[in-house]
N, CA, C and O of each residue as an XYZ file, in Angstrom:
392
protein
N      -8.757    -35.334     -5.144
C      -8.007    -34.170     -5.577
C      -8.005    -34.151     -7.100
O      -7.559    -35.108     -7.733
N      -8.496    -33.074     -7.686
C      -8.521    -32.973     -9.150
C      -7.106    -32.941     -9.727
O      -6.170    -32.452     -9.096
N      -6.978    -33.468    -10.929
C      -5.692    -33.491    -11.630
C      -5.822    -32.608    -12.869
O      -6.825    -32.654    -13.582
N      -4.771    -31.792    -13.111
C      -4.752    -30.940    -14.299
C      -3.659    -31.449    -15.219
O      -2.648    -31.987    -14.768
N      -3.875    -31.273    -16.514
C      -2.893    -31.699    -17.504
C      -2.372    -30.481    -18.247
O      -3.141    -29.615    -18.662
N      -1.074    -30.426    -18.406
C      -0.432    -29.319    -19.111
C      -0.519    -29.561    -20.605
O      -0.230    -30.661    -21.076
N      -0.921    -28.530    -21.362
C      -0.967    -28.651    -22.826
C       0.427    -28.420    -23.404
O       1.350    -28.037    -22.685
N       0.569    -28.655    -24.704
C       1.853    -28.439    -25.382
C       2.267    -26.966    -25.331
O       3.453    -26.647    -25.418
N       1.277    -26.065    -25.190
C       1.556    -24.626    -25.128
C       1.795    -24.144    -23.694
O       1.983    -22.948    -23.469
N       1.789    -25.057    -22.729
C       2.025    -24.673    -21.338
C       0.766    -24.203    -20.639
O       0.850    -23.551    -19.597
N      -0.392    -24.514    -21.181
C      -1.651    -24.079    -20.596
C      -2.254    -25.193    -19.745
O      -2.125    -26.378    -20.055
N      -2.922    -24.774    -18.652
C      -3.650    -25.724    -17.816
C      -5.073    -25.206    -17.646
O      -5.333    -24.009    -17.768
N      -5.988    -26.129    -17.362
C      -7.378    -25.754    -17.113
C      -7.633    -25.935    -15.625
O      -7.428    -27.018    -15.076
N      -8.082    -24.864    -14.977
C      -8.436    -24.944    -13.561
C      -9.831    -25.555    -13.486
O     -10.745    -25.062    -14.147
N     -10.018    -26.593    -12.716
C     -11.325    -27.246    -12.633
C     -12.430    -26.269    -12.225
O     -12.202    -25.331    -11.460
N     -13.636    -26.514    -12.757
C     -14.773    -25.622    -12.565
C     -15.074    -25.349    -11.099
O     -15.384    -24.214    -10.737
N     -14.988    -26.370    -10.244
C     -15.319    -26.163     -8.831
C     -14.380    -25.142     -8.181
O     -14.814    -24.359     -7.336
N     -13.095    -25.142     -8.567
C     -12.137    -24.185     -8.024
C     -12.383    -22.791     -8.593
O     -12.293    -21.801     -7.867
N     -12.691    -22.708     -9.881
C     -12.972    -21.405    -10.503
C     -14.176    -20.753     -9.833
O     -14.144    -19.562     -9.521
N     -15.232    -21.523     -9.612
C     -16.442    -20.973     -8.982
C     -16.162    -20.539     -7.548
O     -16.563    -19.453     -7.131
N     -15.473    -21.390     -6.800
C     -15.192    -21.104     -5.390
C     -14.354    -19.844     -5.219
O     -14.536    -19.109     -4.248
N     -13.440    -19.586     -6.147
C     -12.519    -18.456     -6.013
C     -12.839    -17.302     -6.956
O     -12.054    -16.361     -7.077
N     -13.978    -17.369     -7.617
C     -14.419    -16.260     -8.462
C     -13.562    -16.021     -9.689
O     -13.422    -14.883    -10.134
N     -12.998    -17.062    -10.232
C     -12.160    -16.928    -11.423
C     -13.053    -17.064    -12.648
O     -13.659    -18.109    -12.886
N     -13.119    -15.984    -13.419
C     -13.946    -15.944    -14.628
C     -13.024    -15.801    -15.837
O     -11.838    -15.512    -15.674
N     -13.548    -15.996    -17.043
C     -12.707    -15.771    -18.227
C     -12.147    -14.342    -18.221
O     -12.890    -13.383    -18.010
N     -10.872    -14.208    -18.447
C     -10.221    -12.899    -18.467
C      -9.656    -12.478    -17.119
O      -9.014    -11.431    -17.030
N      -9.876    -13.269    -16.060
C      -9.338    -12.938    -14.740
C      -7.825    -13.121    -14.746
O      -7.324    -14.156    -15.187
N      -7.098    -12.119    -14.259
C      -5.648    -12.235    -14.119
C      -5.349    -12.930    -12.797
O      -6.063    -12.742    -11.811
N      -4.291    -13.732    -12.783
C      -3.890    -14.450    -11.573
C      -2.416    -14.216    -11.315
O      -1.617    -14.097    -12.244
N      -2.068    -14.152    -10.034
C      -0.671    -14.115     -9.628
C      -0.196    -15.557     -9.520
O      -0.946    -16.432     -9.087
N       1.033    -15.801     -9.907
C       1.589    -17.143     -9.880
C       2.961    -17.068     -9.237
O       3.823    -16.321     -9.700
N       3.173    -17.833     -8.178
C       4.496    -17.861     -7.565
C       4.753    -19.214     -6.923
O       3.842    -20.025     -6.762
N       6.010    -19.443     -6.558
C       6.425    -20.701     -5.947
C       6.774    -20.434     -4.491
O       7.511    -19.499     -4.178
N       6.233    -21.269     -3.601
C       6.534    -21.152     -2.177
C       6.765    -22.558     -1.640
O       5.898    -23.424     -1.755
N       7.922    -22.778     -1.064
C       8.284    -24.092     -0.519
C       8.085    -25.205     -1.549
O       7.603    -26.287     -1.214
N       8.454    -24.936     -2.790
C       8.367    -25.944     -3.833
C       6.973    -26.172     -4.398
O       6.785    -27.062     -5.227
N       5.997    -25.389     -3.966
C       4.631    -25.537     -4.476
C       4.289    -24.357     -5.369
O       4.688    -23.227     -5.087
N       3.567    -24.607     -6.425
C       3.119    -23.578     -7.353
C       1.791    -23.037     -6.822
O       0.840    -23.794     -6.628
N       1.731    -21.735     -6.592
C       0.541    -21.121     -6.009
C      -0.062    -20.140     -7.008
O       0.643    -19.306     -7.576
N      -1.369    -20.247     -7.216
C      -2.112    -19.372     -8.124
C      -3.108    -18.585     -7.281
O      -3.921    -19.167     -6.563
N      -3.040    -17.251     -7.373
C      -3.960    -16.390     -6.627
C      -4.647    -15.457     -7.615
O      -3.976    -14.689     -8.304
N      -5.982    -15.510     -7.695
C      -6.679    -14.600     -8.599
C      -6.527    -13.159     -8.133
O      -6.652    -12.867     -6.944
N      -6.257    -12.260     -9.074
C      -6.138    -10.841     -8.753
C      -7.539    -10.255     -8.662
O      -8.367    -10.505     -9.539
N      -7.823     -9.475     -7.612
C      -9.150     -8.868     -7.484
C      -9.443     -7.926     -8.655
O      -8.529     -7.321     -9.216
N     -10.720     -7.807     -9.017
C     -11.094     -6.909    -10.112
C     -10.789     -5.461     -9.737
O     -10.284     -4.701    -10.563
N     -11.092     -5.075     -8.502
C     -10.820     -3.718     -8.036
C      -9.727     -3.807     -6.976
O     -10.008     -4.021     -5.796
N      -8.487     -3.642     -7.405
C      -7.353     -3.814     -6.506
C      -7.389     -2.791     -5.371
O      -7.096     -3.131     -4.224
N      -7.743     -1.557     -5.676
C      -7.777     -0.505     -4.658
C      -8.768     -0.866     -3.556
O      -8.442     -0.771     -2.373
N      -9.966     -1.277     -3.935
C     -10.984     -1.634     -2.937
C     -10.531     -2.836     -2.110
O     -10.827     -2.906     -0.917
N      -9.828     -3.768     -2.716
C      -9.399     -4.955     -1.981
C      -8.325     -4.621     -0.942
O      -8.168     -5.361      0.029
N      -7.587     -3.528     -1.123
C      -6.542     -3.137     -0.178
C      -7.059     -2.252      0.949
O      -6.344     -2.008      1.921
N      -8.279     -1.774      0.831
C      -8.842     -0.877      1.838
C      -8.797     -1.528      3.220
O      -9.297     -2.636      3.413
N      -8.195     -0.829      4.171
C      -8.107     -1.305      5.544
C      -6.949     -2.241      5.823
O      -6.782     -2.676      6.962
N      -6.147     -2.565      4.827
C      -5.076     -3.543      5.032
C      -3.932     -2.996      5.892
O      -3.136     -3.780      6.408
N      -3.830     -1.678      6.058
C      -2.747     -1.100      6.861
C      -3.165     -0.822      8.303
O      -2.350     -0.350      9.095
N      -4.407     -1.102      8.653
C      -4.886     -0.833     10.004
C      -4.073     -1.540     11.070
O      -3.895     -1.008     12.166
N      -3.580     -2.719     10.768
C      -2.834     -3.488     11.759
C      -1.518     -2.822     12.153
O      -0.911     -3.216     13.149
N      -1.062     -1.826     11.397
C       0.207     -1.175     11.684
C       0.063      0.022     12.600
O       1.030      0.759     12.794
N      -1.081      0.237     13.155
C      -1.261      1.327     14.105
C      -2.646      1.926     13.993
O      -3.282      1.894     12.939
N      -3.093      2.471     15.106
C      -4.434      3.045     15.118
C      -4.411      4.528     14.787
O      -5.455      5.121     14.515
N      -3.229      5.128     14.808
C      -3.122      6.549     14.516
C      -3.338      6.791     13.018
O      -2.852      6.037     12.174
N      -4.057      7.829     12.721
C      -4.335      8.108     11.312
C      -3.079      8.621     10.612
O      -2.183      9.180     11.245
N      -3.033      8.425      9.331
C      -1.902      8.912      8.552
C      -1.841     10.435      8.563
O      -0.761     11.019      8.474
N      -3.010     11.080      8.674
C      -3.045     12.540      8.727
C      -2.342     13.035      9.979
O      -1.547     13.971      9.910
N      -2.623     12.422     11.123
C      -1.990     12.834     12.378
C      -0.477     12.634     12.299
O       0.291     13.475     12.766
N      -0.057     11.523     11.707
C       1.373     11.263     11.559
C       2.025     12.305     10.653
O       3.119     12.784     10.950
N       1.369     12.653      9.562
C       1.897     13.659      8.647
C       2.013     15.015      9.337
O       3.019     15.707      9.175
N       0.994     15.403     10.105
C       1.038     16.683     10.820
C       2.174     16.712     11.832
O       2.842     17.735     11.984
N       2.401     15.596     12.530
C       3.496     15.525     13.496
C       4.839     15.674     12.782
O       5.718     16.389     13.263
N       5.003     15.002     11.637
C       6.249     15.118     10.879
C       6.472     16.539     10.387
O       7.595     17.042     10.419
N       5.413     17.183      9.936
C       5.553     18.572      9.469
C       5.921     19.507     10.603
O       6.699     20.440     10.405
N       5.370     19.273     11.801
C       5.724     20.107     12.960
C       7.206     19.939     13.288
O       7.884     20.919     13.595
N       7.713     18.708     13.227
C       9.141     18.472     13.475
C       9.994     19.155     12.409
O      11.035     19.733     12.720
N       9.553     19.088     11.154
C      10.282     19.776     10.074
C      10.329     21.276     10.317
O      11.365     21.911     10.121
N       9.209     21.840     10.742
C       9.164     23.288     11.024
C      10.120     23.656     12.157
O      10.794     24.683     12.085
N      10.187     22.826     13.202
C      11.112     23.094     14.310
C      12.558     23.047     13.827
O      13.369     23.893     14.205
N      12.884     22.057     12.991
C      14.241     21.975     12.447
C      14.586     23.194     11.605
O      15.681     23.743     11.716
N      13.661     23.609     10.774
C      13.889     24.789      9.934
C      14.071     26.043     10.788
O      14.902     26.894     10.473
N      13.301     26.155     11.858
C      13.416     27.318     12.749
C      14.788     27.342     13.420
O      15.410     28.401     13.508
N      15.274     26.183     13.898
C      16.598     26.122     14.511
C      17.680     26.468     13.492
O      18.640     27.170     13.809
N      17.521     25.976     12.281
C      18.489     26.268     11.217
C      18.506     27.766     10.919
O      19.575     28.357     10.764
N      17.331     28.376     10.840
C      17.222     29.815     10.577
C      17.909     30.609     11.683
O      18.643     31.558     11.409
N      17.665     30.215     12.941
C      18.259     30.937     14.073
C      19.772     30.792     14.079
O      20.477     31.737     14.433
N      20.286     29.627     13.695
C      21.733     29.440     13.613
C      22.346     30.355     12.564
O      23.422     30.915     12.774
N      21.656     30.509     11.429
C      22.204     31.307     10.339
C      22.013     32.801     10.527
O      22.916     33.585     10.233
N      20.839     33.204     11.018
C      20.501     34.632     11.044
C      20.246     35.185     12.434
O      19.953     36.374     12.559
N      20.340     34.402     13.458
C      20.065     34.867     14.814
C      18.576     34.826     15.091
O      17.787     34.470     14.215
N      18.189     35.187     16.302
C      16.765     35.149     16.657
C      15.946     36.082     15.770
O      16.431     37.108     15.294
N      14.703     35.697     15.568
C      13.816     36.532     14.745
C      13.570     37.855     15.447
O      13.404     37.910     16.665
N      13.551     38.909     14.664
C      13.281     40.231     15.226
C      11.806     40.322     15.587
O      10.949     39.840     14.846
N      11.515     40.935     16.717
C      10.131     41.130     17.127
C       9.486     42.158     16.195
O      10.125     43.116     15.758
N       8.244     41.938     15.915
C       7.522     42.888     15.066
C       7.337     44.194     15.852
O       6.885     44.179     16.997
N       7.686     45.309     15.229
C       7.579     46.610     15.876
C       6.255     47.226     15.469
O       5.969     47.373     14.280
N       5.456     47.583     16.446
C       4.177     48.228     16.116
C       4.398     49.734     16.019
O       5.134     50.314     16.817
N       3.766     50.351     15.052
C       3.901     51.790     14.854
C       2.707     52.498     15.474
O       1.555     52.126     15.251
N       3.014     53.544     16.272
C       1.938     54.326     16.867
C       1.762     55.591     16.055
O       2.733     56.263     15.707
N       0.524     55.907     15.759
C       0.265     57.144     14.995
C       0.111     58.322     15.895
O      -0.109     59.436     15.421
């Protein structure tokens, strides 16, 4: 197990084998957090958007578009009931005969 030494400025050097394995290059940003008393370093992907693609699939197979359309239909029904409560049923369109 490689050992790292902390500098006086609080800097550490990640060993080359770990940098290569995890794609850490000069200028790479890393997330740093503590979990169960261990310090964890995770390199941030260069293209964050691309790295998140498909990550929400596990929450359902229905598309977000279908869910949005269903919510809008429910909103329209609520608005229609509210309108009818306030103004009564909608008047039927009267056709004019010439």
